[in-house]
N, C-alpha and C positions, 0 to 999 in steps of 0.2 A: 455586552462587551458593544465597545465600537470596533468593529470588523476590521477599519480603515488604520487603526491605531493598534502596534502590537504592545503590548502589556510587558514591562521589566519583572524579569525573574531571575532567581538564581534556581543553579542546578546543583544540588546535592553529590553528586557521584563525579566520580574519573573512571577514566577508561585503561583499565590495567594494560602493563606493557607486555605482550608477548616473549614468553619464553624458547625458543624455538629446539632447546637441547628438551623439551618436556613434551613435543609434540612429534607425534607419529605423520606419517609421509606419503601420501599419493600423489606423482611426478610426472609428467613426459607421456600421457599416454595420449595416444590418438582412439576417442571412441566414436561410436554413434550412440549419443547417449539418448537413454533411457532412465526414469526414475525409477529406483533400488538394483541399479548397478555397480555392486560397490565401489570402482572408479568414479563413476560420475556420481554420487549419492551419498552425502554424509546421513547416515539413519537417525531413529532418537537416540541412542545412545552415544552418539558419536562426541566427544570433549578433546577438546586440544589436539586435534588433525593440523597439519599444513595439507592443501590441497593446489598443486602448480604446477607449469605447466604442459596444461591439460586443451588439447583442442577437442572439442565435443560439437558433433556438428549433425543434422540431418536426422534427429530421433523424436522423442518425445519434449523427455525434462533430462536437461544438463547437469542441475548441481541444484538439488533438494536440501537444502539443511533445516529439519521438522528437529524441534526440540533438541539441538544440538547447538552447541555455545563454545565460545572463547575457541574458533578455528580461524586458522589464517589461510589467506584467497590469496593468491598471487600469479601473475600471466595466465591466466585460462581466459581462452577464447571458445566463447558459445555461438554459432552457425546455425541457425535454418532449424533452431529445435521447435516440434508444433507447439509446444508452450511456453516458447521464451525463452527456456535455458536457464532461469535462475529464481529460488523462492526460497522465502525464510520464514518458517512456521514456526512456532508455539503459543506454550502457555502462561508461561512467567518471561521476565522480563529480560534472566538471563540467557533465555533462548533465543532473544536478538542481537548479542554482543556478541560478534567476531570482526573480527577484523581483515577489512575489505577494502584494498586499496584502486584504484580507477585500472591499473594493470589490469581487469577482469573485464571483458568486453562481451556483449552480446550484439552482435552484428553490427560490430565495428565503432558502437557505442559504449563509452566507458559506464560501469556499473559507478553510481556514486552511494555511499554507505557512511552515513555519519551518526557520531554516536557522544552523546553529552557534549550538548554543544546550546547555545544561546544567544540571543537579539543580533543573528547573520538573516541575509535576504540571499536565496538561491533561484537565482536567474541566470538567462543567456549571457550575461557579462561579464558571471564567472565563470558557469561550465557552459561551452557552447551548445555542446549533445551530451543526452543523457540516454540510455538504455533503461536505465532501471535506476530509480530513486528510493532509499530507505534511509528515514531520518529516525532514533530513537534516543530516549530518554532526554528530549530538549525540549525547551522553553524559547518562548516569544522568535519563534520562526516565519520567515515571509517565503513563499515559495510563489514564484510569478512567471509567468509571460514564456512557457516554451510550449513542448508540445512531445508525450511521451505515448510509444505506439509499438504494438505488437510485442508484449513481452508479458511475463506470466501475472504479476503485479505493474497495473504502474507507476505508482507511489503508493509507499507504506511509511505509515505515521504510529509507531509504537512508544507510549506514553510519552506522549506528548501533550505540551498543554500551552493555552495560548495562546497560537500561532496559526495563522492565515495563509491556504490555498487561494490564487487569485489569478485569472484571465490564464490557466493552463489547458490545453490540449490534448485528452485521456483516449486513446483511439484503437480498437483491435486488442486489448487486455483480454485476459480471463476476468480480473480483478481490476478495475481502473484506478477505484482510490482506496485504501481499506484504513480503515483507522483502528489500532486495538489498543485494550486499557488507555485511550487519551480523551480528555475534556476541555469543555471552553478554547474550543479551536472553531476558525469557520471556511465556509468553501465557497464562494462565489463567483461570479461571472466566466466560469468557464467553461468547455465543451467537453460532454461526458459520451461518446456514444460509442453503436457498434462491440460496446464488451459483453461477454456475462453475465457479470454486474457490475452496476457502475458505479456505485459507491456502495461500500460496505463497513459497517459497525459490528463490535465486536468488542463486547465489555465497556463502553463507551460512552460518555454521557455530555449533555451540558453542550451541543454542537447546534451549528449552526451551517443552514444550504439554503444558500437564495438567490435571484438571479443570474441560473443557469443553466444551458441546454442540455439536459439529460432524455437521450433521444437512443431506438434504436438497439436499446440492450435489450437480451433474455431478461433482465432483473435492473430497475433502475437505481433502487436505494435497498436494500437487503442491512436488517439490523437483527442481531443478536437478542433473544429475550435475556439476557446478562446486561445488557444496555438499559435496560430499563431503572425508569426512579422513580420521576413523576410527570402529569401528565402536562407536554407542551405543544401537541400537535396542534400547531394554530395555521390557518391561512393554506390548506394543503389543499390547491387547486391547480387548475390545467389551463394558460392560456388560451389555446385554440379551439378544444374538443371536449366534449362532455367526458367520464370519467368510466372507462372497461369493467365489463363485466368483473372482470379478476381483479380491478384497481379496487373499486367497490367491497369486494367481497375482503378482500386482506386489507380495506381499511374499516370493516367492520371489526376482525378478527380481533386486529389492534384497538378499537375504542371497549371494546369486550373483557380482553384477558390483556393485555400490558399498559406500561405508564409505559411514558418513553420519554425521556428528558432531550429531547431530539425538537429543534422549533429548522420548519420547511416550508416555507413560503416561496411564490410566483417565482416557480422553476418553469421554463416549457418541458413538456413532454412527449418528442412525437412517436408515433405507431410504438404503444409501448405493451408488450405483450404482459408483464407481472412484474407493474411498475413501483409497486412498495410492496415488501412482504418481510415477514419476520419469519422466519426459519424457525 
């Protein structure tokens, strides 16, 4: 794949139009946010909820959508929550289909939540400020030249193909960049540092990670075993220093037990603790 060229492709799905009459509502709350609070966290069984007009501050987690789909989020203000304030998780594509607009903010910056897009450039010219970025069921996307910091997840790419993350800075998040069920993408020339996990691959394959500065994360690159396909670990090397014991151990485990469809080459990894891990 030429990582500087975004490939043309078509997205087959269309975003459903929410019908507010079918939704239950959580709104106009002032809460100390934490995961599990019914006013601030949508649980696994939550569907078709409307969450709006809430101020959620100074807690652990503000809004956590786990296996929760087709929810409408409007005018929620998330401030100074320890884990950033907003997260979307799940195992199915529908778990990531929620209607979240830019009226929702994290520490004054808008949440950007894009579904069923293609052939778009996401950069400061389009979005001058981003508090959280999710791109779902999209193709041929370019994410370029912005900084995303102090969130639960910096960038979430779910069911994404043929797309590029280039020259971004992702700092101080729990997960810097997460790829879920995504393939044939590239992450390059980016700074990924001081995150719990720098880059996370979940059920993803044929992705390229090159020419990045991945440093001072608890784990530089974490790969779910379900991301396995065929061995393509090429040129995993460090520019400035020898591999640490943890890195050697992780690589040995990967070589013996995993077959990864992931190309990792020529990334600088400073002060690693556990720089490459299979969960």
